[in-house]
N, C-alpha and C positions, 0 to 999 in steps of 0.2 A: 473548308467546306467539302464534304465528301459527296460524290455523285454515284448513283446506282450504275452498275456496269450493264451494258447492253448485251454482254456475252451470256449465252444460256448457262444457267447454274447446273452443276453436276448433281445427278440424282444420287442420294446416299445409297451405298451398296449394303444390303443386309449382311450383318456379320455372323459368321458361323460360331456356334457354341458347342463345346465338347463336354461330355459327361461320361464317366466310366461306370458301367453297370456290371453286375455279376457275370453277364454273358459276353461282355465286350464293350468297346467304346462306341457311343452314338454321337452323331453330329446334328444338332438342331440349328435353329436360326433365331436371331433377335428380331422381333416384330414389335416396334414401338417400345412400350415399357416392359414387355415380358419376353422371355425366351420360350420358344415353342419346339416341342419334339413330337413327331407324329409317327405312328405306325411301328412302334417298337414291339417285337414279338415277346409275349410273356409265356407262351406255351408252344409246343410243336404243332404244326398243322394237323387237325384231327381227320386225317384221310388215310387211305390204305389200311395198314394194320391197326392204326389208331382211330379208325372211324367208329363212332359210338363208344369210344373208351373215355375214361376219366382223363383230364388234361395232363400232359407230361411237360416238365420244364423245357423251355426253349434251349436248344443247343447253342454253344458259344460260337463266336466268329473271330477271325483275325482281322487286324487293321481297324479302320473306322467305318461304321455302318451309317449311311445317310438316314436321317429320321425327319424327312421333309414332307412326306405325303402320308395321308391316312392309309391304313391297311384296307384291303378289300372287305366288304361287309360279309357277314355269315350268310349262307344260303337261306332264301326265304321266298315265299310266294306272295300273292296279293299285290305286290308292288313291283312292276316290271323295271322301274328305275334302279332297283337294287341289284340287278344283274351286273356282274363285274367279272371281267376276264383277266384280271391282273394276277391271279394265282390263288393259292389256298391258305395264305397266312391270315386267316380270319381272326385269330386270337391275338390282338395287339392292343397296346395302350398308347395314350397320348398325354402329354404333360405341358401345362402352362405354368411358368414360375416367374416371379418378379426378379429372382436372382438365383442361379444354380450354384449357390455357395454351401458347401457341406456343413458350415457352422451356423447357417441362418436359423434353422430349427423352426420353420413356419408350420402352422397348422395346415393340414391336408384335407381337401374335399374330393371324394371319389364318387363320380356320377355313374348311376346305372339307368340306362334308357328304358323307356316303356315301349309298348307296341303289342299288347295282348299276348306276350310270349310268342308272337307269330312273325313280327317284322320289326325292323329297327336297326340302327347302326350308330356308332359313336362319331362318324364323320359328317353328320348333318350340320349345316351352318348354324342352326339354332342352338347347338351344343358347343359352340366356340367358347372357350373358357377365358378369353382375354380380359373381358370387363370384370369378371368375377375374381380374377387372380390379381387383385391389387395388393392384398395383404395376406393371401393364402396361396398355396400350391393347389392347382386343380388338375385332376386326373380323370380321363374318360377311357372307356375300353369297350371292345366287342365281346360278346358271349354268344354261344350257340342258342338258337331259338327254334321254334317249330318242331318238326319231326327230329331234326338233328339233336336238339337240346332237351326236349321235354316228353317225348313219347316213352311209354313203358314197353320195352321189348326184351325178349329173351336174349341172354348173353351180354347185356349191357347194364351198367349202373343206372339207377334212377337219377333224375335231376341233374343231368350232365350240364345244363346251362347254369345251374347254381354252383356246381363244382368249378366251372370256368370262372365264376365270380370270386370264389374263394382263391383260386390260383392267381387271379389278378391282384387281389388284396395281399397275397403272399409276396408277389412281385413288388408291390408298394412297400411292404415291410422291409424287404431286403435291399431296395434300391433308392427309395425316395430321399434319403439323406443327401445323396449326391446332387439332387435337384433342388436342394434348399429346404426340404420338408423334414418334419419330425415324425418318425414312424410310430411314436407313442401318442400322437395327437391326430388321429385319422377319424374323419367323419364320413360315413357313407350317406349318400342322398340319392333319391330317385323318385320318379313319378309314375303313377298308374301301375303297369306290370313291373316297372322299376321299383316302385314303392312296395309292391307285393314281394319283390326280391329282397328289399331291405328288411321287411318283416320276417321273411324266411331266414335270412342270415342271423337275426336275433335268436332264432330257435335252433340253429345248427351248431352242434359241438365242434365241427371242423372250422367254424368261423370264429370261435372264441379267442379273444385276445388280439384280433386283427383290426378292430376299430373301437373307438372310445365313445363315439356319439353317432346318432342316426337321425336322419330326416326322411320322413315318409310322407310324400305328397300325393293325396288321392289314392290310397291303398286299394289295389284290385284285390277283392276279398275272396277270389276263387282259388281253392286248393282241392286237388283230386284225391280220391281214394285209389289205392293200387288197382283195384278191380275196374274202376271206370277208366283210368289211364291206359290199362292194358287192352280194354275193349276198343277204345278209340284208336290205339296203335294198330290193333288187328284190322280195323276198318281201313286205315291208310295202306297197310300192306296188301289187303285184298283188292284195293283199287288197281294194283299193279300185278295181281295174280300171284302174290308171294305170301309167305308166312311171316309173322311178326317176329323175326329173329335178326340179330345183328349180322349173322353170317349171310343171310339172303339180302337184307336191305342194303348192306355195304356195297353190293355190286351195282346199285342204282345211282345214276347221276344225281347229285344233290338237288339240282333245280327241278328235275323230273319228280323227285320225291316230294319236294315242296309243293309242286303242282298237284300231286295226288292228294296231299293234305287239303289244298284249296277245294278240290272236288268234293271231298267229304264234308268240309265246312259248309259248302253251298246246300247240302242236303240235311244239315243238322236239325233245322227247325221241325222236320218231319219225324225226328227221333226222340221227342220229349218223353214218351212212355218208357224208353230204354235209358236215355242219358239225362233225363230230368232238366234241372235248371240250366246246366251247361249247354244242352241242346237248344233250349228256348232262347238263350242269348248267343248262340253260335260260337261258343267258347271251346276251341279244340285242345288248347294246351294250358297247363298250369303246373305249378310245383306239386309234387306227389308226396303225400304224407306216408312215406314208405317204412317208417320205423327205424331207419338207419341214417341215411343222409339227412333226412328231415324227420326226426322222431315224432314230433307232435306239431299241431298248428301253432302259428305265432301267438295267438291269444292264450292258448293253454300254456305255452312256454313262459310268457310274461306272467301269467297267473301263478306259475310255479317259481317265479323269482329270477328267471333267466336274464332279465334286463336291469336288475338292481344296480349294477355297476356301470350302466350305460345311460347317458343323457339322451332323451328322446324328444324330438320336435315332430309333430304330426298334424295334418290338417287336410282340408278338402275345399273344393269350390262349391258355391251355393247351387249352381245349376248344372251339375255334372253331366246329366243325360242330354242336355240341349244340343250339343254338337253332334252326338251320336245319333240323335233323332233326325237331324238334318242330313247326315250321311246315309241313313237307311230309308229316307223318304217319308218318315212319319211325323215330322215337325209340323204341328198345326193340323194334322190329318187323322188323329187317333179317334177311332170309333168307340162307342160304349162297349162293344163286344171285345175290342182289343184291350181296353182298360181293365175290364173284368178279368180277362185271361191273365194279364200281368199281375193283378192283385191275387188271383187264385193261386198262381204258381210261385210268386215271390214273397208275398206279404208274410210276416212271421206268425207262427202259431196256427192252430187248427181253425180258428175263426178270424184269420188275419184280414181277409178282404173286407168283412163288415167293420172290424175295428179300424181299419185304415180309412174307410169312408166316414166313419163317425169322427175320427180325428181331424179330418179335413172336409167338413160338411159343405164348404163353398167351392170345392175343387171340381172342375169338370173332367171329362175323359182325358184331355191332354195333360192337365196338371197332375192327375192321379197317376197316369202312366209314367210321367217324368219323375215324380216323387218316389214311387216305389222302386223304379230302376236305379235312380241315383242312390237311394238309401242302401239297396241290397248290394250293389256292385262296388260302391266307393265310399259313401259318406259314413255309414254306420260301421263298416270294417275299420275305417280310420279312427273314428271316435273310440271304438272298443279297445284299440291298442293303448290309447292313453288311459282308459279306465283300468285295464288290467295292470298296466305299469304302475299306476298310482296306488291301486289297491294292494299290490304286493310290496309296497315300500320303496318303489323307484320314483324317478322324477320325470314328468312329461309336461311339455308345453304344447298348446293347441291353438290353431289359427283357422279361420275360414275366409276365403277370398270371395267378397261380395261385389267387387267393382265390375260393372258390366263392360264387356268388350265393345268398343265403338264400331268395329267393322261390320259390314253387311247390314247396315241400318240398325245395329244394336239388337238384332233378334236373338243372338246367342247368349246374352246375359253373361254371367260369370261361369263360363262353360269349362268342361273338361279340357285340360291342356293349357289353359290361359296362364297358369302360374309359371310354366316353363320359360317362356321368353322373358317374363318379368323377373324371374330369379337370375337368369343368365345375362339379362340386359340386352338381349338381341331382339329388338322389337321390329326391325325392318329387314329381316333376312329369313330365308327358309319359309316353310309352309305357314308357320304361325303369323307371318306378316299380314295375312288377310284379316286377322283379328283386330288389327289396329288402324285399318283404313289406309288412305293414301300415304300418310306419314304419321308417325307417333306424335301425340299431343304432349305439351308440357306436363299435363296431369299424368299421362301414362309414364313418362320418363321419371317423374317424381316418385310415383308409386314403385316403379322398378328399383329406383335407388334405395328406397326404404326397405324393400324386401331383400335386396342384395346385402345391405348393411346388417339386417337381422340375421340372415343365414350365415354370413361370415363371422359375426359376433358370436353366434352360437358355436361355430366351429372352433373359435379361438378360446372362448370363455365358458361355454356350456350354458349360456343364458342369452336368449334372443332379445331380451329387453322388456318382457311383460311377465306377470305372475304365473307361476306354475299352475297347472290344472289340479283341482281337487274335487272331492265327491260332494262337497257342500255348495260352494259358490259356482262351480263350473265356468270359471272365467276363461275367456278365449280372446285372442287378438283378431279383430275384424279388419281385413284389408279392403278399404274402399278409398274414395277420393280423399276422405278424412278418416284415417285409421283410428279405431277406438278399441278399448278393452271393455268387454261387457260379458254378461252371462251368455252361454251358448245359445244361439237364437233358434236352433232347430229342436226345441224342447219336445214338441209333439212327436217327432220322429224318434228322439232319444227314448221317450217312454214306451213307444210302440215296440222298439227293438231291444229293450233292456234285458229281456229274458231269453233272447234268441241266442243259440249257440252256433257260432260259425264253424261248423264241423266240416270235414272233408266231404266233397260232393260224392254221392254214392252211385254205383251202377244199379239201376232199378230193376232191370230184367236181363236175363241171359239171351244170347242170340236165338235160342230155341223158344224164347217167350216165357219161360218160367220166371216167376217173380223172385228177384234177388233180395230186395228190401222193400218195405212199403213205400209208396210214392209220397213224398212230402210229409213224412211223419212228424208229429209234434216234437219240438225241441224242449229239453229239460230247462227248468228255471236256471238263470245265471246268477252271478253274484250281484 
C-alpha cells in the first residue's frame, strides 16, 4: 500500500523551446499543451529614418533571442493603458503551436486585431491563442495604427498599417515551417478593423499568394479616398502647427502625435459638411484606396474575381451597434431627431430615410438608429463581401451571431466584439469578460467550442461545416444557444442595401469651403 508523501511536490519548471528563424534563433516556452513565442520582430522599428516608411525586414541577431514577452504596442491615443516604455520594437509577432516540428505541416491562423484603425495590440489577454491552437498554429502581430499607420501625408507611402500586415504575412511565409506550420495553408482572420484589413488584403496585389483562406468578422466598411485621408492628415498636423509631411511629423513624439489625432477626433462630429459620414461616426482613420497599395475597394476587387482562389468565411453580430451606443451614451436615449439624422446621413439612396422607416414600420428611434448604424458600418459591408465573392465564381460561407451576451443584465444583445472571446475561447479574461457576467456559463462555453471548431475546421479544410452562401437560398449559420442553418434573417436590410455601392468615402468640401463632391450623392445600382 502506497502513502502520499507529506513533502511539498516540486512545481514543474516550464521548458524552453528553440526555433531557428531567418533572422536568428528564438527561445520560447512550453505552456501546457502548446509552445509559445512572444515578441519576435518581423520588421525594423519604424523610427528615426524609417518613421512613416514602408516596413523593412528585421535585422538578424547572434546567439539566442528570448521570445517570452509581448513586444510593446504601437503608439496610439484614446487608451492610456497602451503607453509602454519598453522600446520601439512595435512590429512583432507571437506564435502558439502544438509542436514546433518543421515536419508537422499544420494549418496556420494569423489574427489581425481591430480597434477602428486607432487603437489595439496583439498582447491583449483576449487574443491569447492557446485554446485555439489545439490543431493549428496561431499567429498574432502588431501593426501601425492611427497617424503612424493610416494618415495620408506627403513623403510617405499610403496604408503603412496594411504594409505592416503584408510584412507580417511574409514573415509567416518564410518562418512558420519551423514552428510546425504549413506556409501554403495560411488563413488570415480578424474582427472589425481587423476584418476590414482582411478585406483589404484580398484586394492588395502585394498580399497575393500569402494566404489561402480568409475569415472576416464584422467587416468595418469604411475606406477613404486619398483626398479625404489627406485632409484628415492635414488637420492632425495643424493641431501641432506643422505641415502634413513625413519630414515634419517625424520630429514629433509618437504619443504626442497620437494625442493630436485624438483632439481632431473629438471635434469630428462638427465637420460633417466637410468629411461626411466619416465625421458623423468620428472615424479618423481607414485604409486608403490610393490606386497603388490598395488599387480598389475590397468589394470591387472581389467582383473582379480577386478572391476566386481564396475560401472566404464572413459574418457579423446581430446587434453590432448596441455596445457602441452604450459607450457613447446613446443606448436607450436616442431622440427622434437623432434617429432622423442617422437615417438622413447613412441610409442608402436618395430616399433612404423614408425607405428605411417603411422597411421597419414598428421601429422606434432607438431601433432605427441602431439598425442603420449597424447596417452601414458592419452588417452590410460583411454580407456584400460574400455576395461579390459568390457572384464572381468564388466560394463564401456566411454566419450571424445571434446569441445575446448575458453580462450587464443582457442589455447588449449579440453586440459588436462578442465573437472575439467566443472564437479564441477566452471568456474570462481581458475586457470582453464583462460580456459573460461573473463567470462563463456552460452555454457560453459550448457555443465557444462550436465556433472554435468551425473556425479551425475552415482553416484546415476550407469548409466550416455548413452550406456555402448562394444568391438563391442565402443560407447562413446562426450562432445561438442552438445553432441552426437558415435563410439570412436580415432580409429587410439586405434588400434596402442591395444597390448601395460601398465606395471610398469622399472629401465633401475643401478647407476654403468650396464643394469637392456633392454630399451623399446617390449610388449607382449594384449587381
